VOBANU-113052 format. One line per 2 residues: their letters; for each residue z, y, x of C-alpha. Coordinates in Angstrom, 1 decimal, decimal comma, always signed. Each point is the difference from the previous one (the first is absolute). Layout:
residues N
A	Z Y X | ...
end
This chain:
residues 467
MS	-26,8 +31,0 -10,6 | +2,0 -2,8 +0,2
VS	+3,7 +0,8 +1,9 | +2,1 -3,0 +1,9
PQ	+3,3 -0,2 -1,3 | +1,3 +0,8 +3,6
SH	-2,3 +3,5 +0,2 | +2,0 +0,5 -3,6
AI	+3,4 -0,7 +1,1 | -0,2 +2,4 +3,0
RQ	-1,8 +2,9 -1,8 | +3,1 -0,5 -2,8
RS	+2,3 -0,1 +3,0 | -1,5 +2,7 +1,3
LR	+0,4 +2,8 -3,4 | +3,1 +0,8 +1,3
YY	-1,7 +2,2 +2,7 | -1,7 +2,3 -2,7
PD	+3,0 +2,0 -0,8 | +0,6 +1,3 +3,3
LL	-3,3 +0,6 +1,4 | -0,7 +2,2 -3,8
VL	+3,6 +1,4 +1,7 | -2,1 +0,8 +2,8
LV	-2,6 +1,7 -1,0 | +1,5 +2,4 -2,3
SA	+2,1 +0,7 +3,7 | -3,2 +0,7 +1,6
IF	-1,0 +2,2 -2,6 | +3,5 +2,4 -0,5
LI	-0,1 -0,2 +4,2 | -3,2 +1,8 -0,2
VQ	+1,0 +2,7 -2,1 | +3,5 +0,5 +1,8
LH	-1,9 +0,0 +3,4 | -2,0 +3,3 -1,8
FS	-3,5 -2,2 -0,1 | -0,4 +0,3 +3,7
KL	-2,6 -2,0 +1,5 | +2,2 -2,3 +2,0
AY	+1,2 -0,8 -3,1 | -2,4 -0,9 -2,1
IL	-1,3 -2,2 +2,9 | +3,8 -1,9 +0,2
AG	-0,2 +0,1 -4,1 | -3,6 -1,8 +0,2
VL	+0,9 -2,4 +3,0 | +3,2 -1,0 -2,4
AV	-2,4 -0,2 -2,9 | -2,8 -2,2 +1,7
ST	+2,6 -2,3 +1,4 | +1,5 -0,3 -3,2
FF	-3,3 -0,7 -2,0 | -0,8 -2,5 +3,1
LI	+3,4 -2,0 -0,5 | -1,1 -0,1 -4,1
YL	-3,1 -1,6 +0,9 | +1,6 -2,5 +2,6
IW	+1,9 -1,0 -2,9 | -1,9 -0,1 -3,0
SK	-3,6 -1,1 +2,0 | -1,0 -3,8 +0,7
RT	+0,9 +0,4 +3,0 | +3,7 -2,1 -0,8
HF	-0,5 -2,5 +3,0 | +0,8 +3,5 +2,0
FS	+4,0 -0,4 -0,8 | +0,5 -3,9 -0,9
KF	+2,1 -1,0 +3,1 | +2,2 +2,5 -0,8
EI	+2,5 -0,7 -2,6 | +0,2 +3,1 -1,6
SY	-2,9 +1,7 +1,4 | +1,9 +1,2 +3,2
TV	-2,7 +2,3 +0,6 | +0,3 +1,9 -2,8
NV	+3,3 +0,6 -0,2 | +0,0 +1,4 +3,5
FT	-3,4 +2,6 -1,1 | +2,3 +1,0 -3,0
AV	+3,3 +0,6 +2,1 | -2,2 +2,0 +2,6
LL	-1,7 +2,3 -2,2 | +2,9 +0,7 -2,3
SV	+2,3 +0,9 +3,4 | -3,0 +1,8 +1,3
VL	+0,3 +1,9 -3,3 | +3,6 +1,0 +0,6
GL	-0,5 +0,8 +3,5 | -2,8 +2,3 -0,6
SQ	+2,2 +1,7 -3,2 | +2,8 +0,8 +2,9
FC	+2,2 -2,0 -2,0 | +0,7 +2,9 -3,0
KF	+2,3 -1,5 -2,0 | -2,0 -1,2 -3,2
YL	-2,7 -1,7 +2,6 | +3,3 -1,8 +2,1
LG	+1,5 -0,9 -3,5 | -2,9 -1,6 -1,8
LG	-2,1 -1,3 +2,8 | +3,2 -1,4 +1,9
LL	+0,8 -2,0 -3,1 | -3,0 -1,3 -0,4
LI	+0,2 -0,7 +4,1 | +3,2 -2,0 -0,5
IR	-1,4 -2,0 -3,0 | -2,3 -1,2 +2,4
VI	+1,8 -1,3 +2,7 | +2,3 -1,9 -2,8
QT	-3,0 -1,6 -1,5 | -1,5 -1,0 +3,5
PA	+1,3 -3,4 +1,7 | +2,7 -0,1 +2,9
PE	-2,3 -1,1 +2,6 | -2,3 +2,4 -1,0
RL	+2,6 +3,2 -0,6 | +0,5 +1,1 +3,0
GV	-3,4 +0,6 +1,4 | -0,9 +2,1 -3,5
TV	+3,2 +1,5 +0,6 | -1,2 +1,6 +3,6
SM	-3,1 +0,4 -1,0 | +1,2 +2,4 -3,3
LA	+2,0 +1,9 +2,7 | -2,6 +0,7 +2,7
AV	-2,6 +0,7 -2,5 | +2,7 +2,7 -1,4
FA	+0,9 +1,7 +3,3 | -3,1 +0,1 +0,9
AF	-1,5 +1,8 -3,2 | +3,0 +2,2 +0,4
FV	-0,9 +1,6 +3,7 | -3,4 -0,2 -0,9
SL	+0,5 +2,4 -3,0 | +2,4 +2,2 +2,0
TF	-2,7 +0,1 +2,9 | -2,8 +1,1 -2,2
FH	+1,6 +2,0 -2,7 | +2,2 +1,9 +2,1
HA	+2,6 +0,4 -2,2 | +2,5 -2,3 -2,2
LT	-1,3 -0,4 -4,1 | +2,8 +2,2 -2,0
CD	-1,0 -2,4 -3,1 | -0,5 +2,9 -2,4
EA	-1,6 -1,7 -2,2 | +2,7 -1,7 -1,7
HL	-1,6 -1,4 -3,2 | -2,5 -1,9 +2,3
GL	+2,5 -1,7 +2,2 | +2,1 -0,5 -3,1
AV	-3,1 -1,8 -1,7 | -0,3 -2,4 +3,2
LI	+4,0 -0,7 -0,2 | -0,7 -0,8 -3,6
LS	-3,1 -1,7 +0,3 | +1,8 -1,9 +2,9
VA	+3,1 -1,0 -2,2 | -2,2 -1,3 -3,0
TA	-2,4 -2,2 +2,7 | +3,6 -1,7 +1,4
GW	+0,5 -0,1 -3,5 | -2,5 -1,9 -1,1
QF	+0,1 -2,0 +2,9 | +2,8 -1,2 -0,5
WQ	-0,3 -0,7 -3,7 | -3,7 -2,4 +1,6
QQ	+3,0 -1,8 +2,1 | +1,7 -0,8 -3,0
QS	-2,6 -0,9 -1,6 | -0,9 -2,5 +2,9
LQ	+3,1 -1,3 +0,7 | +0,0 -1,4 -3,9
TL	-3,2 -1,4 +0,6 | +1,1 -2,0 +2,6
FY	+2,7 -1,3 -1,7 | -2,1 -1,1 -2,4
EH	-2,5 -1,0 +2,2 | +2,9 -2,0 +1,5
SQ	+1,5 -1,6 -2,9 | -3,6 -1,4 -0,9
TS	-0,1 -1,5 +3,2 | +3,1 -1,4 +0,1
QR	-0,6 -1,9 -3,3 | -3,3 -0,7 +1,5
IN	+1,5 -1,9 +3,5 | +2,9 -1,8 -2,5
AL	-3,1 -1,2 -2,3 | -1,5 -1,3 +2,6
VG	+2,8 -1,8 +2,3 | +1,1 -1,7 -2,9
VI	-3,6 -1,6 -0,6 | +0,8 -0,7 +3,2
NK	+3,4 -2,0 +0,1 | -1,7 -1,4 -3,1
LS	-3,3 -1,5 +2,1 | +2,1 -0,7 +2,7
RF	+1,7 -3,0 -1,8 | -3,2 -1,4 +0,3
MP	-0,9 +0,3 +3,5 | +2,2 -1,2 +3,1
TQ	+1,8 +2,7 +1,4 | -1,9 -0,6 +3,5
VW	-2,9 +0,8 -1,7 | +0,4 +2,8 -2,2
QP	+2,6 +2,1 +2,2 | -2,4 +0,9 +3,3
II	-2,4 +0,9 -2,6 | +2,0 +2,6 -2,1
KN	+1,5 +1,6 +3,9 | -2,8 +0,0 +2,0
NR	-2,7 +0,2 -3,0 | -1,9 -2,8 +1,7
SV	-3,4 -1,2 -1,0 | -0,2 -2,9 -2,5
TI	-3,1 -2,2 +1,0 | -1,0 -4,0 -0,2
DN	+1,6 -1,2 +3,3 | +1,6 -2,6 +1,4
KR	+0,2 -1,6 +3,4 | +1,2 -3,3 +1,4
QQ	+4,0 -0,2 +0,6 | +2,2 -2,8 +1,2
MS	+3,2 +0,3 -2,6 | +2,2 -2,4 -2,0
VI	-1,0 -0,5 -3,9 | +2,4 -1,3 -2,5
FS	-0,3 -1,2 -3,3 | +2,9 -1,1 -2,6
DI	+0,4 -0,5 -3,5 | +2,4 -1,5 -2,6
AG	+0,6 -3,8 -0,2 | +0,4 -1,7 -3,2
FT	-1,2 +3,4 -1,6 | -2,8 -0,9 -1,6
AL	+1,8 -3,4 -1,3 | +2,4 +1,9 -1,5
SD	-2,4 +3,1 -1,7 | -0,5 -2,1 -3,1
DL	+3,3 -0,2 -1,0 | +0,1 +3,7 +0,3
SA	+0,0 +2,8 -2,0 | -2,7 +3,1 +1,3
DD	+3,2 +2,5 +0,5 | +2,4 -2,9 +2,1
LA	-3,5 -0,9 +2,1 | -0,7 +3,6 +0,8
DI	+3,7 +0,5 +0,9 | +0,2 -2,9 +2,6
LN	-3,3 +1,1 +1,4 | +1,1 +4,1 +0,2
TY	+3,1 -0,9 +1,2 | -1,7 -2,7 +3,1
ME	-2,2 +2,6 +0,7 | +2,3 +2,7 +0,1
RM	+2,5 -1,5 +2,4 | -2,4 -1,3 +2,1
TL	-2,1 +3,5 +0,3 | +3,4 +1,2 +1,5
IA	+0,2 -2,6 +2,4 | -3,8 +0,4 +1,3
KR	+0,8 +3,8 +0,4 | +3,5 -0,7 +1,5
HG	-2,3 -1,9 +2,7 | -3,3 +2,1 +0,6
AV	-2,4 -2,3 -1,9 | -3,0 +1,1 -1,5
LD	-0,1 -0,9 -3,7 | -3,4 -1,0 -0,7
KF	+0,0 -1,3 -3,6 | +1,6 -2,1 -2,8
IG	-1,5 -2,8 -1,6 | +1,5 -1,2 -2,7
DG	+3,4 -1,2 +1,4 | -1,0 +0,2 +3,1
MV	+0,0 +2,9 +3,2 | -2,2 +0,4 +2,8
CF	+1,4 +1,9 +2,5 | -1,2 +0,3 +4,0
FG	+0,9 +1,5 +3,2 | -1,6 +1,5 +3,5
AP	-1,9 +2,7 -2,3 | -0,5 +2,8 -0,3
TT	+3,0 +0,3 +2,6 | +1,1 -3,0 +2,0
KG	+2,7 -0,3 +2,3 | -1,6 -2,7 +1,7
VR	-1,1 -3,9 -0,9 | +3,4 -1,5 +1,1
DD	+2,2 +2,8 -2,1 | -2,2 -0,5 -2,9
AI	+0,1 -3,5 -0,1 | +4,0 +0,4 -0,1
AC	-0,2 +2,4 -2,3 | -1,8 -2,3 -2,2
VA	+2,3 -2,5 +0,3 | +3,2 +1,7 -0,5
MA	-1,5 +1,8 -3,0 | -0,7 -3,4 -1,7
ID	+3,9 -1,1 +1,0 | +1,5 +2,8 -2,1
MR	-2,6 -0,5 -2,8 | +1,3 -3,3 -0,1
RE	+3,6 +1,0 +0,2 | -1,0 +2,3 -2,6
MR	-0,9 -2,5 -2,3 | +2,5 -1,9 +0,1
VL	+2,0 +2,6 -1,5 | -2,8 +0,6 -2,8
RH	+0,2 -4,0 -0,9 | +4,1 +0,2 -0,3
LW	-1,4 +3,1 -2,6 | -2,3 -1,6 -1,8
QL	+1,6 -3,2 -0,3 | +2,9 +1,9 -2,1
RG	-2,3 +1,1 -2,4 | -1,4 -3,5 -0,7
FD	-3,4 +0,5 +2,7 | +0,7 -2,7 +2,5
GL	-2,3 -2,0 +2,7 | -1,7 +2,6 +1,5
DV	+0,4 +1,4 +3,9 | -2,7 +1,1 +2,3
RI	-2,7 -1,6 +2,5 | -1,3 +2,4 +2,8
GI	-3,1 -0,8 +2,2 | -0,4 +1,9 +3,8
AT	-2,9 -0,1 +2,3 | -0,4 +1,9 +3,0
GY	-3,5 +0,7 +1,4 | -2,9 +2,4 -0,1
CH	-1,7 +1,7 -3,6 | -2,1 +2,5 -0,4
VG	+2,6 +2,9 -2,2 | -1,2 +3,7 -0,9
NF	-1,8 +1,6 -3,4 | -2,2 -3,1 -2,0
GS	-2,3 +0,9 -2,7 | -2,2 +3,0 -1,5
DA	-0,1 +4,0 +0,2 | +0,9 -0,2 -3,6
RM	+2,9 -2,4 +0,5 | +2,1 -1,5 +3,2
SF	+2,6 -1,8 +1,3 | +2,3 -0,7 +3,4
TV	+0,2 -3,7 +0,3 | -0,4 -2,9 +2,4
IG	-2,4 -2,0 -0,2 | -0,8 -3,3 +2,5
KV	+1,4 -3,4 +0,6 | +2,8 +0,9 +0,9
AN	+0,8 +1,2 -3,2 | -1,5 -3,1 -1,8
LA	+2,6 -1,9 +2,4 | +2,9 +1,4 -1,0
SR	-1,6 -0,4 -4,1 | -0,1 -3,8 +1,0
LE	+3,5 -0,3 +1,5 | +1,6 +1,9 -3,0
RQ	-1,8 -2,8 -2,4 | +1,6 -2,7 +2,1
AK	+3,5 +1,6 +0,7 | +2,4 -2,1 -2,6
SG	+2,8 +2,4 -1,9 | +2,0 +2,1 +2,6
TI	-2,0 -0,6 +3,1 | -1,5 +2,4 +2,5
LI	-3,4 -1,9 +1,4 | -1,2 +1,5 +3,1
SQ	-3,0 -0,5 +2,1 | -0,4 -1,3 +3,2
AT	-0,6 +3,6 +1,7 | +2,7 +1,0 -2,2
FE	+2,4 -2,5 +1,7 | -0,7 +0,6 +3,7
YV	+0,9 +4,1 -0,4 | +3,3 -0,6 -2,1
QH	+1,4 -3,1 +1,3 | +2,4 +1,6 +2,1
EF	+1,1 +2,2 -3,1 | +0,2 -2,5 -2,3
NC	+0,8 -3,7 -1,0 | -3,0 -1,6 -1,1
VP	-0,5 -3,7 -0,7 | -3,3 -1,4 +0,4
QG	-1,7 -1,5 -3,4 | -2,9 -1,9 +1,7
EM	-3,6 +0,7 -0,5 | -1,2 +0,8 -3,4
QL	-3,7 -0,4 -1,4 | -0,4 +3,3 -1,6
KG	-2,8 +1,0 -2,9 | -2,9 +2,1 +1,8
FD	+0,7 -1,1 +3,7 | -1,4 -3,3 +2,1
EK	+2,4 -1,0 +2,3 | +4,0 -0,5 -1,0
VS	+2,2 +3,0 +0,7 | +3,8 -0,2 +1,7
TY	+2,0 +1,9 -2,0 | +3,7 +0,6 +0,9
AV	+2,9 +0,9 -2,7 | +2,7 +2,8 +0,4
QD	+3,1 -1,0 -0,3 | +3,1 +2,6 -1,0
PD	+2,1 +0,5 +3,8 | +2,7 -2,4 -0,1
SE	+4,0 +1,4 +0,3 | +0,1 -0,5 +3,5
EH	-3,0 +2,6 +0,6 | +0,6 +3,2 +0,2
RS	-2,0 +1,3 -2,5 | +2,0 -1,7 -2,1
TD	+2,9 +3,3 +0,4 | -2,8 +1,8 -2,4
WV	+0,4 -2,6 -2,8 | +2,3 -2,0 -2,0
EH	-1,1 -1,8 -3,0 | +1,4 -3,2 -1,9
DL	-1,4 -1,4 -3,0 | +1,6 -2,3 -2,6
PG	+0,0 -0,9 -3,5 | +1,9 +3,4 -1,4
FN	+0,4 +1,4 +3,2 | -2,5 +2,2 +1,9
LH	+0,6 +2,1 +3,3 | -2,0 +1,9 +1,8
LN	+0,9 +3,0 +2,3 | -3,0 +1,2 +2,2
FK	+2,0 +2,8 +2,3 | -3,0 +1,6 +0,9
DI	-0,2 +1,5 -3,4 | +3,5 +0,4 -0,8
KN	+0,6 +4,0 +0,3 | +3,4 +0,5 +1,8
YD	+1,7 +1,7 -3,0 | -0,8 -2,9 -1,8
YV	+2,2 -2,3 +2,2 | +3,1 +1,2 -1,9
HI	-1,6 -0,7 -3,4 | -1,1 -3,5 +1,2
KS	+3,6 -1,2 +1,6 | +1,8 +0,9 -3,5
HL	-2,5 -1,8 -1,8 | +0,3 -3,1 +2,3
EQ	+3,9 +0,1 -0,2 | +0,2 +0,3 -3,7
AL	-2,8 -3,1 +0,0 | +2,5 -1,8 +2,6
TQ	+3,0 +0,7 -2,4 | -1,8 -1,6 -2,7
VE	-1,4 -3,2 +2,2 | +3,8 -0,9 +1,0
TK	+1,6 +0,7 -3,8 | -2,7 -2,6 -1,0
AT	+0,0 -2,5 +3,0 | +3,9 -0,4 -0,2
KY	-0,3 -2,8 -2,7 | -2,3 -1,9 +1,8
LP	+1,4 +0,3 +3,6 | +2,1 -3,0 +1,0
VS	+3,6 +0,7 -0,9 | +2,2 -0,7 +3,3
KS	+2,9 -2,5 -1,1 | +3,4 +0,5 +1,4
K	+1,3 -3,1 +2,1
end
């Protein structure tokens, strides 16, 4: 006959009651002797013995579901405490019984969880005094405890039981500590695996799955979104002349910087395609179509500005001619999980995604090309210049396009950016990303650079002649 793990756990946990029950049986037998083998003593001892054996039967039988709703078998705990209290009361607080059984009762209270402790204590006190008054009423005299060796045997047995319980408790604690250590190691291993796997999925996708235990099924919906395609213009031509290490370094540096920008703006990074990347706004969460479109264009501007910094660094290494080109479109797409039960991907498909891809291919180096729908949402936030209608591959009708310009120096947005680019000189300040504690270092470097510029420039500045 198989035993379920839950039943086995309950039985193992209930083993700590058996020594107490053994003390009960022995005490009941000794009580018969001390009551001079009277009929009433036999009756009381028989009730105690039957109750004890019935309790053992409940613990060991297959009816473990009787205790399943109690964390440590609350019913068994109260029953055992009450029986011990009854024997203590019937002994009329004989000193050996008081010391021995009292010790077991104290341990029983200590082992009881705090929320249940008051109920167990009240039950014990009620049983003790009820049994005491029953003993005085029916026996008409107080027990003399003449048989000291019997009481002493109960005391010794009780102390041994207490020691056994403490030893069992120590073994249980050691087992728990070991299991906790093993569980912690497994959890840390799982967290490490999750952290590694999360790099292959957008944050907006894997976080709800982990935190809310959301089911993963093939499911998608039609949603109004803004989609952005970007790649490195000139990368393909340059890749023929670069080593594999330089090629990987350029590509990884570009993607790392652009990924940080996408994360800062709240975009879902869909995928990398060669030297390009695809992002979208509007799913699985959205701030509204207009705000999503504005965030998308703002991210594109930051990407273009970041690319200017990277281009300057690459020029110093001899890699020239690299720039970013971006296409953005807004409209209805199908977004969600696509694929099969064995392999699926959270992505976006539809005409708008194709339009963003075509705009990116049509865009010139350093250009952000947006669709008519995107322009209508962002025209009051950004300076956009019409680029006319273009015939794009896969579209029967011509598409109106607009190029997003950097904010003019006279606009309020210029307070967030300061940049200037000349041969041998590149100034790029993004005040949105500068930390408060970095301003002192920035000022120091600018002052040092200005001192060197003034020193070098003296030979080229016109010398004023005195009249």
